[in-house]
Chimera marker file (.cmm) of the C-alpha trace (Angstrom):
<marker_set name="trace">
<marker id="1" x="101.440" y="146.451" z="169.791" r="1" g="1" b="0" radius="0.5"/>
<marker id="2" x="99.858" y="149.856" z="170.083" r="1" g="1" b="0" radius="0.5"/>
<marker id="3" x="96.234" y="149.709" z="171.185" r="1" g="1" b="0" radius="0.5"/>
<marker id="4" x="93.905" y="152.640" z="171.078" r="1" g="1" b="0" radius="0.5"/>
<marker id="5" x="92.374" y="153.741" z="174.322" r="1" g="1" b="0" radius="0.5"/>
<marker id="6" x="89.032" y="152.791" z="172.803" r="1" g="1" b="0" radius="0.5"/>
<marker id="7" x="88.442" y="149.023" z="172.675" r="1" g="1" b="0" radius="0.5"/>
<marker id="8" x="84.688" y="148.374" z="173.030" r="1" g="1" b="0" radius="0.5"/>
<marker id="9" x="82.313" y="146.177" z="171.019" r="1" g="1" b="0" radius="0.5"/>
<marker id="10" x="84.581" y="143.302" z="170.082" r="1" g="1" b="0" radius="0.5"/>
<marker id="11" x="83.888" y="142.105" z="166.584" r="1" g="1" b="0" radius="0.5"/>
<marker id="12" x="83.638" y="138.337" z="166.435" r="1" g="1" b="0" radius="0.5"/>
<marker id="13" x="83.957" y="137.814" z="162.679" r="1" g="1" b="0" radius="0.5"/>
<marker id="14" x="86.990" y="138.254" z="160.467" r="1" g="1" b="0" radius="0.5"/>
<marker id="15" x="85.427" y="139.486" z="157.207" r="1" g="1" b="0" radius="0.5"/>
<marker id="16" x="88.636" y="138.867" z="155.287" r="1" g="1" b="0" radius="0.5"/>
<marker id="17" x="88.644" y="135.176" z="156.251" r="1" g="1" b="0" radius="0.5"/>
<marker id="18" x="84.920" y="134.886" z="155.665" r="1" g="1" b="0" radius="0.5"/>
<marker id="19" x="85.424" y="136.022" z="152.069" r="1" g="1" b="0" radius="0.5"/>
<marker id="20" x="88.706" y="134.131" z="151.673" r="1" g="1" b="0" radius="0.5"/>
<marker id="21" x="90.791" y="137.292" z="151.254" r="1" g="1" b="0" radius="0.5"/>
<marker id="22" x="94.245" y="138.140" z="152.587" r="1" g="1" b="0" radius="0.5"/>
<marker id="23" x="94.211" y="140.231" z="155.749" r="1" g="1" b="0" radius="0.5"/>
<marker id="24" x="95.650" y="143.465" z="154.438" r="1" g="1" b="0" radius="0.5"/>
<marker id="25" x="94.367" y="146.893" z="153.527" r="1" g="1" b="0" radius="0.5"/>
<marker id="26" x="95.262" y="146.464" z="149.882" r="1" g="1" b="0" radius="0.5"/>
<marker id="27" x="92.389" y="144.307" z="148.649" r="1" g="1" b="0" radius="0.5"/>
<marker id="28" x="91.418" y="143.387" z="145.116" r="1" g="1" b="0" radius="0.5"/>
<marker id="29" x="87.790" y="144.538" z="145.202" r="1" g="1" b="0" radius="0.5"/>
<marker id="30" x="86.873" y="142.637" z="142.046" r="1" g="1" b="0" radius="0.5"/>
<marker id="31" x="88.172" y="139.435" z="143.674" r="1" g="1" b="0" radius="0.5"/>
<marker id="32" x="86.150" y="140.275" z="146.799" r="1" g="1" b="0" radius="0.5"/>
<marker id="33" x="83.027" y="140.674" z="144.643" r="1" g="1" b="0" radius="0.5"/>
<marker id="34" x="83.622" y="137.325" z="142.932" r="1" g="1" b="0" radius="0.5"/>
<marker id="35" x="84.079" y="135.515" z="146.245" r="1" g="1" b="0" radius="0.5"/>
<marker id="36" x="81.021" y="137.222" z="147.703" r="1" g="1" b="0" radius="0.5"/>
<marker id="37" x="78.863" y="136.166" z="144.728" r="1" g="1" b="0" radius="0.5"/>
<marker id="38" x="80.183" y="132.606" z="144.866" r="1" g="1" b="0" radius="0.5"/>
<marker id="39" x="79.328" y="132.323" z="148.557" r="1" g="1" b="0" radius="0.5"/>
<marker id="40" x="75.906" y="133.902" z="148.106" r="1" g="1" b="0" radius="0.5"/>
<marker id="41" x="75.113" y="131.550" z="145.225" r="1" g="1" b="0" radius="0.5"/>
<marker id="42" x="76.306" y="128.529" z="147.194" r="1" g="1" b="0" radius="0.5"/>
<marker id="43" x="73.972" y="129.489" z="150.034" r="1" g="1" b="0" radius="0.5"/>
<marker id="44" x="70.947" y="130.206" z="147.881" r="1" g="1" b="0" radius="0.5"/>
<marker id="45" x="68.010" y="128.095" z="149.154" r="1" g="1" b="0" radius="0.5"/>
<marker id="46" x="67.348" y="126.666" z="145.679" r="1" g="1" b="0" radius="0.5"/>
<marker id="47" x="70.919" y="125.318" z="145.526" r="1" g="1" b="0" radius="0.5"/>
<marker id="48" x="70.964" y="123.715" z="148.971" r="1" g="1" b="0" radius="0.5"/>
<marker id="49" x="69.519" y="120.342" z="149.845" r="1" g="1" b="0" radius="0.5"/>
<marker id="50" x="67.396" y="120.210" z="152.999" r="1" g="1" b="0" radius="0.5"/>
<marker id="51" x="70.187" y="118.756" z="155.148" r="1" g="1" b="0" radius="0.5"/>
<marker id="52" x="72.702" y="121.449" z="154.186" r="1" g="1" b="0" radius="0.5"/>
<marker id="53" x="70.061" y="124.178" z="154.440" r="1" g="1" b="0" radius="0.5"/>
<marker id="54" x="69.259" y="123.035" z="157.994" r="1" g="1" b="0" radius="0.5"/>
<marker id="55" x="72.927" y="123.205" z="158.997" r="1" g="1" b="0" radius="0.5"/>
<marker id="56" x="73.569" y="126.643" z="157.437" r="1" g="1" b="0" radius="0.5"/>
<marker id="57" x="73.524" y="129.273" z="160.181" r="1" g="1" b="0" radius="0.5"/>
<marker id="58" x="70.575" y="131.624" z="160.052" r="1" g="1" b="0" radius="0.5"/>
<marker id="59" x="71.663" y="135.102" z="159.061" r="1" g="1" b="0" radius="0.5"/>
<marker id="60" x="74.730" y="133.889" z="157.159" r="1" g="1" b="0" radius="0.5"/>
<marker id="61" x="73.575" y="135.710" z="154.040" r="1" g="1" b="0" radius="0.5"/>
<marker id="62" x="73.269" y="138.996" z="155.939" r="1" g="1" b="0" radius="0.5"/>
<marker id="63" x="76.696" y="138.357" z="157.459" r="1" g="1" b="0" radius="0.5"/>
<marker id="64" x="78.127" y="138.022" z="153.945" r="1" g="1" b="0" radius="0.5"/>
<marker id="65" x="76.390" y="141.263" z="152.946" r="1" g="1" b="0" radius="0.5"/>
<marker id="66" x="77.928" y="143.025" z="155.943" r="1" g="1" b="0" radius="0.5"/>
<marker id="67" x="81.349" y="141.535" z="155.114" r="1" g="1" b="0" radius="0.5"/>
<marker id="68" x="81.377" y="142.793" z="151.523" r="1" g="1" b="0" radius="0.5"/>
<marker id="69" x="80.105" y="146.183" z="152.680" r="1" g="1" b="0" radius="0.5"/>
<marker id="70" x="83.010" y="146.481" z="155.128" r="1" g="1" b="0" radius="0.5"/>
<marker id="71" x="85.622" y="145.269" z="152.634" r="1" g="1" b="0" radius="0.5"/>
<marker id="72" x="84.428" y="147.672" z="149.909" r="1" g="1" b="0" radius="0.5"/>
<marker id="73" x="84.489" y="150.729" z="152.177" r="1" g="1" b="0" radius="0.5"/>
<marker id="74" x="88.019" y="152.116" z="152.633" r="1" g="1" b="0" radius="0.5"/>
<marker id="75" x="87.149" y="153.482" z="156.084" r="1" g="1" b="0" radius="0.5"/>
<marker id="76" x="85.270" y="150.431" z="157.348" r="1" g="1" b="0" radius="0.5"/>
<marker id="77" x="87.935" y="148.103" z="155.935" r="1" g="1" b="0" radius="0.5"/>
<marker id="78" x="90.663" y="150.075" z="157.741" r="1" g="1" b="0" radius="0.5"/>
<marker id="79" x="88.750" y="150.058" z="161.020" r="1" g="1" b="0" radius="0.5"/>
<marker id="80" x="88.072" y="146.315" z="160.754" r="1" g="1" b="0" radius="0.5"/>
<marker id="81" x="91.698" y="145.581" z="159.933" r="1" g="1" b="0" radius="0.5"/>
<marker id="82" x="92.817" y="147.838" z="162.788" r="1" g="1" b="0" radius="0.5"/>
<marker id="83" x="90.696" y="145.725" z="165.107" r="1" g="1" b="0" radius="0.5"/>
<marker id="84" x="92.092" y="142.472" z="163.697" r="1" g="1" b="0" radius="0.5"/>
<marker id="85" x="95.759" y="143.473" z="163.948" r="1" g="1" b="0" radius="0.5"/>
<marker id="86" x="95.606" y="145.555" z="167.105" r="1" g="1" b="0" radius="0.5"/>
<marker id="87" x="92.389" y="144.650" z="168.908" r="1" g="1" b="0" radius="0.5"/>
<marker id="88" x="91.140" y="148.205" z="168.716" r="1" g="1" b="0" radius="0.5"/>
<marker id="89" x="87.873" y="149.660" z="167.518" r="1" g="1" b="0" radius="0.5"/>
<marker id="90" x="86.961" y="153.306" z="167.173" r="1" g="1" b="0" radius="0.5"/>
<marker id="91" x="83.660" y="154.336" z="168.680" r="1" g="1" b="0" radius="0.5"/>
<marker id="92" x="82.056" y="157.486" z="167.301" r="1" g="1" b="0" radius="0.5"/>
<marker id="93" x="81.264" y="158.799" z="170.769" r="1" g="1" b="0" radius="0.5"/>
<marker id="94" x="84.965" y="158.677" z="171.653" r="1" g="1" b="0" radius="0.5"/>
<marker id="95" x="86.507" y="160.227" z="168.558" r="1" g="1" b="0" radius="0.5"/>
<marker id="96" x="89.424" y="162.587" z="168.645" r="1" g="1" b="0" radius="0.5"/>
<marker id="97" x="89.856" y="165.696" z="170.625" r="1" g="1" b="0" radius="0.5"/>
<marker id="98" x="92.466" y="166.867" z="168.101" r="1" g="1" b="0" radius="0.5"/>
<marker id="99" x="91.546" y="170.536" z="167.951" r="1" g="1" b="0" radius="0.5"/>
<marker id="100" x="93.266" y="171.110" z="164.585" r="1" g="1" b="0" radius="0.5"/>
<marker id="101" x="91.279" y="168.309" z="162.943" r="1" g="1" b="0" radius="0.5"/>
<marker id="102" x="88.040" y="169.440" z="164.538" r="1" g="1" b="0" radius="0.5"/>
<marker id="103" x="88.653" y="173.034" z="163.417" r="1" g="1" b="0" radius="0.5"/>
<marker id="104" x="89.406" y="171.916" z="159.846" r="1" g="1" b="0" radius="0.5"/>
<marker id="105" x="86.209" y="169.851" z="159.728" r="1" g="1" b="0" radius="0.5"/>
<marker id="106" x="84.162" y="172.692" z="161.181" r="1" g="1" b="0" radius="0.5"/>
<marker id="107" x="85.540" y="175.029" z="158.508" r="1" g="1" b="0" radius="0.5"/>
<marker id="108" x="84.700" y="172.527" z="155.754" r="1" g="1" b="0" radius="0.5"/>
<marker id="109" x="81.167" y="172.183" z="157.101" r="1" g="1" b="0" radius="0.5"/>
<marker id="110" x="80.814" y="175.957" z="157.170" r="1" g="1" b="0" radius="0.5"/>
<marker id="111" x="81.964" y="176.143" z="153.540" r="1" g="1" b="0" radius="0.5"/>
<marker id="112" x="79.280" y="173.629" z="152.602" r="1" g="1" b="0" radius="0.5"/>
<marker id="113" x="76.687" y="175.671" z="154.504" r="1" g="1" b="0" radius="0.5"/>
<marker id="114" x="77.903" y="178.899" z="152.865" r="1" g="1" b="0" radius="0.5"/>
<marker id="115" x="77.236" y="177.392" z="149.428" r="1" g="1" b="0" radius="0.5"/>
<marker id="116" x="73.534" y="177.361" z="150.213" r="1" g="1" b="0" radius="0.5"/>
<marker id="117" x="71.804" y="175.724" z="147.250" r="1" g="1" b="0" radius="0.5"/>
<marker id="118" x="74.460" y="176.712" z="144.681" r="1" g="1" b="0" radius="0.5"/>
<marker id="119" x="75.120" y="173.348" z="142.983" r="1" g="1" b="0" radius="0.5"/>
<marker id="120" x="78.315" y="174.599" z="141.327" r="1" g="1" b="0" radius="0.5"/>
<marker id="121" x="79.784" y="175.666" z="144.659" r="1" g="1" b="0" radius="0.5"/>
<marker id="122" x="78.716" y="172.398" z="146.298" r="1" g="1" b="0" radius="0.5"/>
<marker id="123" x="80.202" y="170.375" z="143.424" r="1" g="1" b="0" radius="0.5"/>
<marker id="124" x="83.551" y="172.118" z="143.837" r="1" g="1" b="0" radius="0.5"/>
<marker id="125" x="83.576" y="171.297" z="147.544" r="1" g="1" b="0" radius="0.5"/>
<marker id="126" x="82.645" y="167.717" z="146.677" r="1" g="1" b="0" radius="0.5"/>
<marker id="127" x="85.768" y="167.472" z="144.498" r="1" g="1" b="0" radius="0.5"/>
<marker id="128" x="87.926" y="168.867" z="147.299" r="1" g="1" b="0" radius="0.5"/>
<marker id="129" x="86.419" y="166.487" z="149.835" r="1" g="1" b="0" radius="0.5"/>
<marker id="130" x="86.806" y="163.454" z="147.551" r="1" g="1" b="0" radius="0.5"/>
<marker id="131" x="90.436" y="164.394" z="147.000" r="1" g="1" b="0" radius="0.5"/>
<marker id="132" x="90.998" y="164.531" z="150.763" r="1" g="1" b="0" radius="0.5"/>
<marker id="133" x="89.343" y="161.127" z="151.172" r="1" g="1" b="0" radius="0.5"/>
<marker id="134" x="91.521" y="159.719" z="148.407" r="1" g="1" b="0" radius="0.5"/>
<marker id="135" x="94.632" y="161.097" z="150.116" r="1" g="1" b="0" radius="0.5"/>
<marker id="136" x="93.570" y="159.424" z="153.367" r="1" g="1" b="0" radius="0.5"/>
<marker id="137" x="93.099" y="156.114" z="151.586" r="1" g="1" b="0" radius="0.5"/>
<marker id="138" x="96.606" y="156.359" z="150.101" r="1" g="1" b="0" radius="0.5"/>
<marker id="139" x="98.006" y="157.099" z="153.548" r="1" g="1" b="0" radius="0.5"/>
<marker id="140" x="96.290" y="154.025" z="154.955" r="1" g="1" b="0" radius="0.5"/>
<marker id="141" x="97.962" y="151.750" z="152.408" r="1" g="1" b="0" radius="0.5"/>
<marker id="142" x="101.375" y="152.958" z="153.608" r="1" g="1" b="0" radius="0.5"/>
<marker id="143" x="100.554" y="153.086" z="157.293" r="1" g="1" b="0" radius="0.5"/>
<marker id="144" x="99.285" y="149.515" z="157.390" r="1" g="1" b="0" radius="0.5"/>
<marker id="145" x="102.428" y="148.338" z="155.618" r="1" g="1" b="0" radius="0.5"/>
<marker id="146" x="104.521" y="150.222" z="158.187" r="1" g="1" b="0" radius="0.5"/>
<marker id="147" x="102.351" y="148.835" z="161.028" r="1" g="1" b="0" radius="0.5"/>
<marker id="148" x="101.882" y="152.375" z="162.323" r="1" g="1" b="0" radius="0.5"/>
<marker id="149" x="98.543" y="151.669" z="163.998" r="1" g="1" b="0" radius="0.5"/>
<marker id="150" x="98.474" y="154.896" z="165.965" r="1" g="1" b="0" radius="0.5"/>
<marker id="151" x="98.581" y="156.870" z="162.699" r="1" g="1" b="0" radius="0.5"/>
<marker id="152" x="96.050" y="154.495" z="161.120" r="1" g="1" b="0" radius="0.5"/>
<marker id="153" x="93.646" y="155.413" z="163.899" r="1" g="1" b="0" radius="0.5"/>
<marker id="154" x="94.210" y="159.138" z="163.307" r="1" g="1" b="0" radius="0.5"/>
<marker id="155" x="93.622" y="158.790" z="159.549" r="1" g="1" b="0" radius="0.5"/>
<marker id="156" x="90.473" y="156.749" z="160.223" r="1" g="1" b="0" radius="0.5"/>
<marker id="157" x="89.160" y="159.530" z="162.430" r="1" g="1" b="0" radius="0.5"/>
<marker id="158" x="89.875" y="162.078" z="159.700" r="1" g="1" b="0" radius="0.5"/>
<marker id="159" x="88.136" y="159.879" z="157.124" r="1" g="1" b="0" radius="0.5"/>
<marker id="160" x="85.154" y="159.528" z="159.427" r="1" g="1" b="0" radius="0.5"/>
<marker id="161" x="84.632" y="163.289" z="159.495" r="1" g="1" b="0" radius="0.5"/>
<marker id="162" x="85.279" y="163.646" z="155.754" r="1" g="1" b="0" radius="0.5"/>
<marker id="163" x="82.757" y="160.886" z="155.121" r="1" g="1" b="0" radius="0.5"/>
<marker id="164" x="80.165" y="162.838" z="157.112" r="1" g="1" b="0" radius="0.5"/>
<marker id="165" x="80.885" y="165.874" z="154.945" r="1" g="1" b="0" radius="0.5"/>
<marker id="166" x="80.513" y="163.645" z="151.853" r="1" g="1" b="0" radius="0.5"/>
<marker id="167" x="77.055" y="162.681" z="153.091" r="1" g="1" b="0" radius="0.5"/>
<marker id="168" x="76.052" y="166.311" z="153.738" r="1" g="1" b="0" radius="0.5"/>
<marker id="169" x="77.271" y="167.339" z="150.272" r="1" g="1" b="0" radius="0.5"/>
<marker id="170" x="75.376" y="164.447" z="148.699" r="1" g="1" b="0" radius="0.5"/>
<marker id="171" x="72.203" y="165.470" z="150.475" r="1" g="1" b="0" radius="0.5"/>
<marker id="172" x="72.557" y="169.051" z="149.205" r="1" g="1" b="0" radius="0.5"/>
<marker id="173" x="73.231" y="167.921" z="145.637" r="1" g="1" b="0" radius="0.5"/>
<marker id="174" x="70.195" y="165.618" z="145.613" r="1" g="1" b="0" radius="0.5"/>
<marker id="175" x="67.712" y="168.288" z="146.685" r="1" g="1" b="0" radius="0.5"/>
<link id1="1" id2="2" r="1" g="1" b="0" radius="0.2"/>
<link id1="2" id2="3" r="1" g="1" b="0" radius="0.2"/>
<link id1="3" id2="4" r="1" g="1" b="0" radius="0.2"/>
<link id1="4" id2="5" r="1" g="1" b="0" radius="0.2"/>
<link id1="5" id2="6" r="1" g="1" b="0" radius="0.2"/>
<link id1="6" id2="7" r="1" g="1" b="0" radius="0.2"/>
<link id1="7" id2="8" r="1" g="1" b="0" radius="0.2"/>
<link id1="8" id2="9" r="1" g="1" b="0" radius="0.2"/>
<link id1="9" id2="10" r="1" g="1" b="0" radius="0.2"/>
<link id1="10" id2="11" r="1" g="1" b="0" radius="0.2"/>
<link id1="11" id2="12" r="1" g="1" b="0" radius="0.2"/>
<link id1="12" id2="13" r="1" g="1" b="0" radius="0.2"/>
<link id1="13" id2="14" r="1" g="1" b="0" radius="0.2"/>
<link id1="14" id2="15" r="1" g="1" b="0" radius="0.2"/>
<link id1="15" id2="16" r="1" g="1" b="0" radius="0.2"/>
<link id1="16" id2="17" r="1" g="1" b="0" radius="0.2"/>
<link id1="17" id2="18" r="1" g="1" b="0" radius="0.2"/>
<link id1="18" id2="19" r="1" g="1" b="0" radius="0.2"/>
<link id1="19" id2="20" r="1" g="1" b="0" radius="0.2"/>
<link id1="20" id2="21" r="1" g="1" b="0" radius="0.2"/>
<link id1="21" id2="22" r="1" g="1" b="0" radius="0.2"/>
<link id1="22" id2="23" r="1" g="1" b="0" radius="0.2"/>
<link id1="23" id2="24" r="1" g="1" b="0" radius="0.2"/>
<link id1="24" id2="25" r="1" g="1" b="0" radius="0.2"/>
<link id1="25" id2="26" r="1" g="1" b="0" radius="0.2"/>
<link id1="26" id2="27" r="1" g="1" b="0" radius="0.2"/>
<link id1="27" id2="28" r="1" g="1" b="0" radius="0.2"/>
<link id1="28" id2="29" r="1" g="1" b="0" radius="0.2"/>
<link id1="29" id2="30" r="1" g="1" b="0" radius="0.2"/>
<link id1="30" id2="31" r="1" g="1" b="0" radius="0.2"/>
<link id1="31" id2="32" r="1" g="1" b="0" radius="0.2"/>
<link id1="32" id2="33" r="1" g="1" b="0" radius="0.2"/>
<link id1="33" id2="34" r="1" g="1" b="0" radius="0.2"/>
<link id1="34" id2="35" r="1" g="1" b="0" radius="0.2"/>
<link id1="35" id2="36" r="1" g="1" b="0" radius="0.2"/>
<link id1="36" id2="37" r="1" g="1" b="0" radius="0.2"/>
<link id1="37" id2="38" r="1" g="1" b="0" radius="0.2"/>
<link id1="38" id2="39" r="1" g="1" b="0" radius="0.2"/>
<link id1="39" id2="40" r="1" g="1" b="0" radius="0.2"/>
<link id1="40" id2="41" r="1" g="1" b="0" radius="0.2"/>
<link id1="41" id2="42" r="1" g="1" b="0" radius="0.2"/>
<link id1="42" id2="43" r="1" g="1" b="0" radius="0.2"/>
<link id1="43" id2="44" r="1" g="1" b="0" radius="0.2"/>
<link id1="44" id2="45" r="1" g="1" b="0" radius="0.2"/>
<link id1="45" id2="46" r="1" g="1" b="0" radius="0.2"/>
<link id1="46" id2="47" r="1" g="1" b="0" radius="0.2"/>
<link id1="47" id2="48" r="1" g="1" b="0" radius="0.2"/>
<link id1="48" id2="49" r="1" g="1" b="0" radius="0.2"/>
<link id1="49" id2="50" r="1" g="1" b="0" radius="0.2"/>
<link id1="50" id2="51" r="1" g="1" b="0" radius="0.2"/>
<link id1="51" id2="52" r="1" g="1" b="0" radius="0.2"/>
<link id1="52" id2="53" r="1" g="1" b="0" radius="0.2"/>
<link id1="53" id2="54" r="1" g="1" b="0" radius="0.2"/>
<link id1="54" id2="55" r="1" g="1" b="0" radius="0.2"/>
<link id1="55" id2="56" r="1" g="1" b="0" radius="0.2"/>
<link id1="56" id2="57" r="1" g="1" b="0" radius="0.2"/>
<link id1="57" id2="58" r="1" g="1" b="0" radius="0.2"/>
<link id1="58" id2="59" r="1" g="1" b="0" radius="0.2"/>
<link id1="59" id2="60" r="1" g="1" b="0" radius="0.2"/>
<link id1="60" id2="61" r="1" g="1" b="0" radius="0.2"/>
<link id1="61" id2="62" r="1" g="1" b="0" radius="0.2"/>
<link id1="62" id2="63" r="1" g="1" b="0" radius="0.2"/>
<link id1="63" id2="64" r="1" g="1" b="0" radius="0.2"/>
<link id1="64" id2="65" r="1" g="1" b="0" radius="0.2"/>
<link id1="65" id2="66" r="1" g="1" b="0" radius="0.2"/>
<link id1="66" id2="67" r="1" g="1" b="0" radius="0.2"/>
<link id1="67" id2="68" r="1" g="1" b="0" radius="0.2"/>
<link id1="68" id2="69" r="1" g="1" b="0" radius="0.2"/>
<link id1="69" id2="70" r="1" g="1" b="0" radius="0.2"/>
<link id1="70" id2="71" r="1" g="1" b="0" radius="0.2"/>
<link id1="71" id2="72" r="1" g="1" b="0" radius="0.2"/>
<link id1="72" id2="73" r="1" g="1" b="0" radius="0.2"/>
<link id1="73" id2="74" r="1" g="1" b="0" radius="0.2"/>
<link id1="74" id2="75" r="1" g="1" b="0" radius="0.2"/>
<link id1="75" id2="76" r="1" g="1" b="0" radius="0.2"/>
<link id1="76" id2="77" r="1" g="1" b="0" radius="0.2"/>
<link id1="77" id2="78" r="1" g="1" b="0" radius="0.2"/>
<link id1="78" id2="79" r="1" g="1" b="0" radius="0.2"/>
<link id1="79" id2="80" r="1" g="1" b="0" radius="0.2"/>
<link id1="80" id2="81" r="1" g="1" b="0" radius="0.2"/>
<link id1="81" id2="82" r="1" g="1" b="0" radius="0.2"/>
<link id1="82" id2="83" r="1" g="1" b="0" radius="0.2"/>
<link id1="83" id2="84" r="1" g="1" b="0" radius="0.2"/>
<link id1="84" id2="85" r="1" g="1" b="0" radius="0.2"/>
<link id1="85" id2="86" r="1" g="1" b="0" radius="0.2"/>
<link id1="86" id2="87" r="1" g="1" b="0" radius="0.2"/>
<link id1="87" id2="88" r="1" g="1" b="0" radius="0.2"/>
<link id1="88" id2="89" r="1" g="1" b="0" radius="0.2"/>
<link id1="89" id2="90" r="1" g="1" b="0" radius="0.2"/>
<link id1="90" id2="91" r="1" g="1" b="0" radius="0.2"/>
<link id1="91" id2="92" r="1" g="1" b="0" radius="0.2"/>
<link id1="92" id2="93" r="1" g="1" b="0" radius="0.2"/>
<link id1="93" id2="94" r="1" g="1" b="0" radius="0.2"/>
<link id1="94" id2="95" r="1" g="1" b="0" radius="0.2"/>
<link id1="95" id2="96" r="1" g="1" b="0" radius="0.2"/>
<link id1="96" id2="97" r="1" g="1" b="0" radius="0.2"/>
<link id1="97" id2="98" r="1" g="1" b="0" radius="0.2"/>
<link id1="98" id2="99" r="1" g="1" b="0" radius="0.2"/>
<link id1="99" id2="100" r="1" g="1" b="0" radius="0.2"/>
<link id1="100" id2="101" r="1" g="1" b="0" radius="0.2"/>
<link id1="101" id2="102" r="1" g="1" b="0" radius="0.2"/>
<link id1="102" id2="103" r="1" g="1" b="0" radius="0.2"/>
<link id1="103" id2="104" r="1" g="1" b="0" radius="0.2"/>
<link id1="104" id2="105" r="1" g="1" b="0" radius="0.2"/>
<link id1="105" id2="106" r="1" g="1" b="0" radius="0.2"/>
<link id1="106" id2="107" r="1" g="1" b="0" radius="0.2"/>
<link id1="107" id2="108" r="1" g="1" b="0" radius="0.2"/>
<link id1="108" id2="109" r="1" g="1" b="0" radius="0.2"/>
<link id1="109" id2="110" r="1" g="1" b="0" radius="0.2"/>
<link id1="110" id2="111" r="1" g="1" b="0" radius="0.2"/>
<link id1="111" id2="112" r="1" g="1" b="0" radius="0.2"/>
<link id1="112" id2="113" r="1" g="1" b="0" radius="0.2"/>
<link id1="113" id2="114" r="1" g="1" b="0" radius="0.2"/>
<link id1="114" id2="115" r="1" g="1" b="0" radius="0.2"/>
<link id1="115" id2="116" r="1" g="1" b="0" radius="0.2"/>
<link id1="116" id2="117" r="1" g="1" b="0" radius="0.2"/>
<link id1="117" id2="118" r="1" g="1" b="0" radius="0.2"/>
<link id1="118" id2="119" r="1" g="1" b="0" radius="0.2"/>
<link id1="119" id2="120" r="1" g="1" b="0" radius="0.2"/>
<link id1="120" id2="121" r="1" g="1" b="0" radius="0.2"/>
<link id1="121" id2="122" r="1" g="1" b="0" radius="0.2"/>
<link id1="122" id2="123" r="1" g="1" b="0" radius="0.2"/>
<link id1="123" id2="124" r="1" g="1" b="0" radius="0.2"/>
<link id1="124" id2="125" r="1" g="1" b="0" radius="0.2"/>
<link id1="125" id2="126" r="1" g="1" b="0" radius="0.2"/>
<link id1="126" id2="127" r="1" g="1" b="0" radius="0.2"/>
<link id1="127" id2="128" r="1" g="1" b="0" radius="0.2"/>
<link id1="128" id2="129" r="1" g="1" b="0" radius="0.2"/>
<link id1="129" id2="130" r="1" g="1" b="0" radius="0.2"/>
<link id1="130" id2="131" r="1" g="1" b="0" radius="0.2"/>
<link id1="131" id2="132" r="1" g="1" b="0" radius="0.2"/>
<link id1="132" id2="133" r="1" g="1" b="0" radius="0.2"/>
<link id1="133" id2="134" r="1" g="1" b="0" radius="0.2"/>
<link id1="134" id2="135" r="1" g="1" b="0" radius="0.2"/>
<link id1="135" id2="136" r="1" g="1" b="0" radius="0.2"/>
<link id1="136" id2="137" r="1" g="1" b="0" radius="0.2"/>
<link id1="137" id2="138" r="1" g="1" b="0" radius="0.2"/>
<link id1="138" id2="139" r="1" g="1" b="0" radius="0.2"/>
<link id1="139" id2="140" r="1" g="1" b="0" radius="0.2"/>
<link id1="140" id2="141" r="1" g="1" b="0" radius="0.2"/>
<link id1="141" id2="142" r="1" g="1" b="0" radius="0.2"/>
<link id1="142" id2="143" r="1" g="1" b="0" radius="0.2"/>
<link id1="143" id2="144" r="1" g="1" b="0" radius="0.2"/>
<link id1="144" id2="145" r="1" g="1" b="0" radius="0.2"/>
<link id1="145" id2="146" r="1" g="1" b="0" radius="0.2"/>
<link id1="146" id2="147" r="1" g="1" b="0" radius="0.2"/>
<link id1="147" id2="148" r="1" g="1" b="0" radius="0.2"/>
<link id1="148" id2="149" r="1" g="1" b="0" radius="0.2"/>
<link id1="149" id2="150" r="1" g="1" b="0" radius="0.2"/>
<link id1="150" id2="151" r="1" g="1" b="0" radius="0.2"/>
<link id1="151" id2="152" r="1" g="1" b="0" radius="0.2"/>
<link id1="152" id2="153" r="1" g="1" b="0" radius="0.2"/>
<link id1="153" id2="154" r="1" g="1" b="0" radius="0.2"/>
<link id1="154" id2="155" r="1" g="1" b="0" radius="0.2"/>
<link id1="155" id2="156" r="1" g="1" b="0" radius="0.2"/>
<link id1="156" id2="157" r="1" g="1" b="0" radius="0.2"/>
<link id1="157" id2="158" r="1" g="1" b="0" radius="0.2"/>
<link id1="158" id2="159" r="1" g="1" b="0" radius="0.2"/>
<link id1="159" id2="160" r="1" g="1" b="0" radius="0.2"/>
<link id1="160" id2="161" r="1" g="1" b="0" radius="0.2"/>
<link id1="161" id2="162" r="1" g="1" b="0" radius="0.2"/>
<link id1="162" id2="163" r="1" g="1" b="0" radius="0.2"/>
<link id1="163" id2="164" r="1" g="1" b="0" radius="0.2"/>
<link id1="164" id2="165" r="1" g="1" b="0" radius="0.2"/>
<link id1="165" id2="166" r="1" g="1" b="0" radius="0.2"/>
<link id1="166" id2="167" r="1" g="1" b="0" radius="0.2"/>
<link id1="167" id2="168" r="1" g="1" b="0" radius="0.2"/>
<link id1="168" id2="169" r="1" g="1" b="0" radius="0.2"/>
<link id1="169" id2="170" r="1" g="1" b="0" radius="0.2"/>
<link id1="170" id2="171" r="1" g="1" b="0" radius="0.2"/>
<link id1="171" id2="172" r="1" g="1" b="0" radius="0.2"/>
<link id1="172" id2="173" r="1" g="1" b="0" radius="0.2"/>
<link id1="173" id2="174" r="1" g="1" b="0" radius="0.2"/>
<link id1="174" id2="175" r="1" g="1" b="0" radius="0.2"/>
</marker_set>
């Protein structure tokens, strides 16, 4: 299998298995929510007897919170699944040197900056950015089915940068 050149920080937990979900990018998020709530309720201290409470690993609740957070995020879910199927993680410090992608992201950031405080302008860019993120998510569904992990990695990198732009736009809109 293809493995990225970046393989640090091995993740020990399979969040899909933890939540009892199939290991694929196409996940029923409402089912994930139900399973998450069931597990959280089962682990609630008021529901556990002392013996079970003593045997429940400390931090299990926060692990469940991290699992649902990863599963609900298209980018994080893709990166986690990429690790599970290919043993590869993507570290921010070692992202792409694809000059076309970097130029596109720089231009998008400049457009956001050029809007200044004009909420209408920023909102239009938000729509464009959300559309690009949606397109990336659609690509990931296909790429995982095709087992094209090299392309999955490239789309994840693109989504990472678009997600940063989403954050910047959100910050500007909330001022």
